[in-house]
C-alpha positions as CSV (number, residue, x, y, z in Angstrom):
1,M,53.2,262.2,-36.2
2,I,54.7,262.1,-32.9
3,L,51.4,260.7,-31.7
4,E,51.2,258.4,-34.3
5,E,54.9,257.2,-33.8
6,L,54.7,256.8,-29.1
7,D,55.6,253.0,-29.3
8,H,58.6,253.2,-32.8
9,L,60.1,256.6,-30.6
10,W,59.8,255.0,-27.4
11,P,62.2,254.5,-25.2
12,W,64.0,257.3,-27.0
13,F,62.2,261.2,-26.0
14,A,60.0,260.6,-23.0
15,Y,55.9,261.2,-25.5
16,R,55.0,258.2,-24.8
17,A,54.7,258.7,-21.2
18,A,53.2,261.9,-21.4
19,P,52.3,262.3,-25.6
20,P,51.5,266.1,-26.3
21,T,48.1,267.9,-26.2
22,L,48.6,269.6,-30.6
23,E,48.6,272.6,-28.7
24,Q,51.9,271.9,-27.5
25,R,52.7,271.0,-30.4
26,R,52.0,273.8,-31.5
27,E,53.3,276.0,-28.8
28,V,55.8,274.9,-29.5
29,A,55.8,275.0,-33.3
30,A,56.0,279.2,-32.3
31,R,59.3,278.9,-30.2
32,H,60.9,277.4,-33.1
33,R,59.9,279.5,-35.8
34,D,61.0,282.3,-33.0
35,E,64.2,281.1,-32.2
36,A,64.9,281.2,-36.1
37,A,63.8,283.5,-36.8
38,R,66.8,284.8,-34.4
39,G,69.3,282.5,-36.3
40,L,68.9,280.0,-32.6
41,V,67.5,276.6,-34.7
42,A,66.6,275.7,-37.6
43,S,63.8,272.9,-38.1
44,Y,62.3,270.6,-41.1
45,V,59.7,268.3,-41.3
46,I,61.6,265.2,-43.6
47,Y,59.6,264.3,-47.0
48,A,59.2,260.9,-49.5
49,G,56.8,262.6,-51.7
50,D,53.8,264.7,-50.3
51,R,54.2,263.1,-47.0
52,G,56.2,263.7,-43.7
53,V,58.3,261.2,-42.4
54,G,60.8,262.5,-40.2
55,K,62.5,265.0,-38.9
56,I,65.8,267.1,-37.9
57,W,67.1,270.4,-36.2
58,L,70.4,272.0,-35.2
59,E,69.8,273.7,-32.2
60,M,73.0,276.5,-32.4
61,E,75.0,276.3,-29.0
62,P,78.1,278.6,-27.7
63,A,79.9,275.3,-28.0
64,A,78.9,274.0,-31.0
65,A,75.6,273.1,-33.2
66,R,73.7,270.4,-32.1
67,M,71.6,268.4,-34.2
68,G,68.9,265.6,-33.7
69,W,66.3,263.4,-35.8
70,W,63.6,260.5,-35.6
71,L,61.6,259.0,-38.6
72,R,58.6,257.0,-39.0
73,A,59.1,253.2,-38.5
74,G,57.7,253.2,-42.2
75,A,60.2,255.4,-43.1
76,T,63.6,253.7,-42.0
77,G,66.0,252.0,-43.8
78,K,65.2,254.2,-47.3
79,G,67.8,257.3,-47.3
80,Y,65.3,259.8,-45.7
81,A,67.4,260.6,-43.2
82,T,71.0,260.9,-44.5
83,E,69.8,262.7,-47.1
84,A,68.6,265.0,-44.2
85,I,71.8,265.2,-42.2
86,R,74.3,265.3,-44.3
87,G,71.7,268.4,-46.1
88,L,71.4,269.9,-43.4
89,A,74.8,270.1,-42.0
90,A,75.6,271.8,-45.8
91,M,74.3,274.4,-44.8
92,A,75.9,274.6,-41.5
93,F,78.7,274.4,-42.3
94,N,77.7,277.0,-45.1
95,A,76.7,279.5,-42.3
96,G,80.4,279.3,-40.8
97,I,79.2,276.5,-38.2
98,E,82.7,274.1,-37.2
99,R,81.1,271.0,-35.4
100,I,77.9,269.8,-35.0
101,E,77.4,267.4,-32.2
102,A,74.4,264.9,-32.2
103,H,73.8,263.2,-28.8
104,I,72.6,259.2,-29.2
105,D,71.1,256.8,-26.5
106,P,73.9,254.3,-26.5
107,D,71.3,251.7,-27.3
108,N,69.8,254.0,-30.0
109,A,71.3,251.4,-33.3
110,P,70.2,252.5,-35.5
111,S,70.4,255.8,-34.8
112,R,73.9,254.9,-33.6
113,A,74.6,253.2,-37.8
114,L,72.6,256.8,-39.3
115,A,75.1,259.2,-37.2
116,D,78.1,256.5,-38.6
117,R,77.1,256.8,-42.3
118,A,76.3,260.6,-42.6
119,G,80.0,260.9,-41.6
120,F,79.9,261.1,-37.9
121,R,82.8,259.8,-35.3
122,L,82.0,259.1,-31.9
123,E,84.3,260.7,-29.5
124,E,82.8,260.3,-25.8
125,V,80.0,258.3,-24.1
126,L,79.2,260.7,-21.4
127,T,78.3,258.4,-17.8
128,D,74.6,259.1,-16.1
129,A,73.8,261.6,-19.1
130,Y,70.7,262.5,-19.4
131,E,67.0,260.9,-17.2
132,R,64.9,259.9,-19.7
133,G,61.4,260.0,-19.9
134,D,60.7,256.8,-17.1
135,G,62.9,258.5,-14.4
136,I,65.4,256.8,-15.4
137,R,69.5,257.2,-15.8
138,R,71.3,257.2,-19.2
139,P,74.8,257.3,-20.5
140,E,75.0,259.0,-24.0
141,C,77.0,258.6,-27.4
142,L,78.7,261.3,-28.0
143,Y,78.9,261.4,-32.0
144,V,80.7,264.5,-33.7
145,L,80.9,266.2,-37.5
146,L,83.6,268.5,-37.7
147,R,83.9,270.5,-40.7
148,T,87.9,270.3,-40.5
149,E,88.4,266.5,-40.7
150,G,89.2,266.7,-44.5
151,R,85.2,267.9,-46.0
152,S,83.9,271.0,-47.1
153,A,80.1,271.8,-47.1
154,D,80.2,270.6,-50.5
155,D,81.5,267.4,-50.2
156,L,78.0,267.0,-48.2
157,E,75.8,268.1,-50.0
158,I,72.9,265.9,-52.1
159,R,72.4,265.8,-55.8
160,P,69.9,264.4,-57.6
161,G,72.2,261.5,-59.0
162,R,74.4,260.8,-56.3
C-alpha cells in the first residue's frame, strides 16, 4: 500500500525520497510482530471489505502511548480512520493506558481534523520537533486523548449501527 500511495503520503512520511523495498517492509513487519509479542506495539491494517485501505498503530512509551495512522487517498472521508482510531483507543484504555498522543504536522489538515473527530484535543505545538525526509525541520502538533476526560473505554467502542 505504501508504494502505491507515495504521492499521497508525501510530505508526511519520508517514503517518496527513499521508497522501502519489499524486504525492508518484511523486516519492519517482523520487528512489529516481535514488539507486539512484548506488548510494545499494536499495528493493524485498516480494511474496507477485503481491501486494505490504510494502517493504524499504537506504540507504548514510558509516559504515554503514541498513535499514528494513514489512509490511501481514495479511502479518505469515509469514516474508516475515525472508526479505527476509536476502536484502537478503546482497546488501549481497556488495557490500562491512560494517555494517547498523536504527533501531527501542522500542515496536515486532514489528519488534524481526524484527530479532532476522534476526540483528541490539541495540547501544544512543538517548534522544531522533527526533520522531514527532505531535510526540512518541522513543528509538530501534539494531540492528546485521555481516558479520564469524561469518557470511558465503552464510550469509544464502535458498535454496529452506531
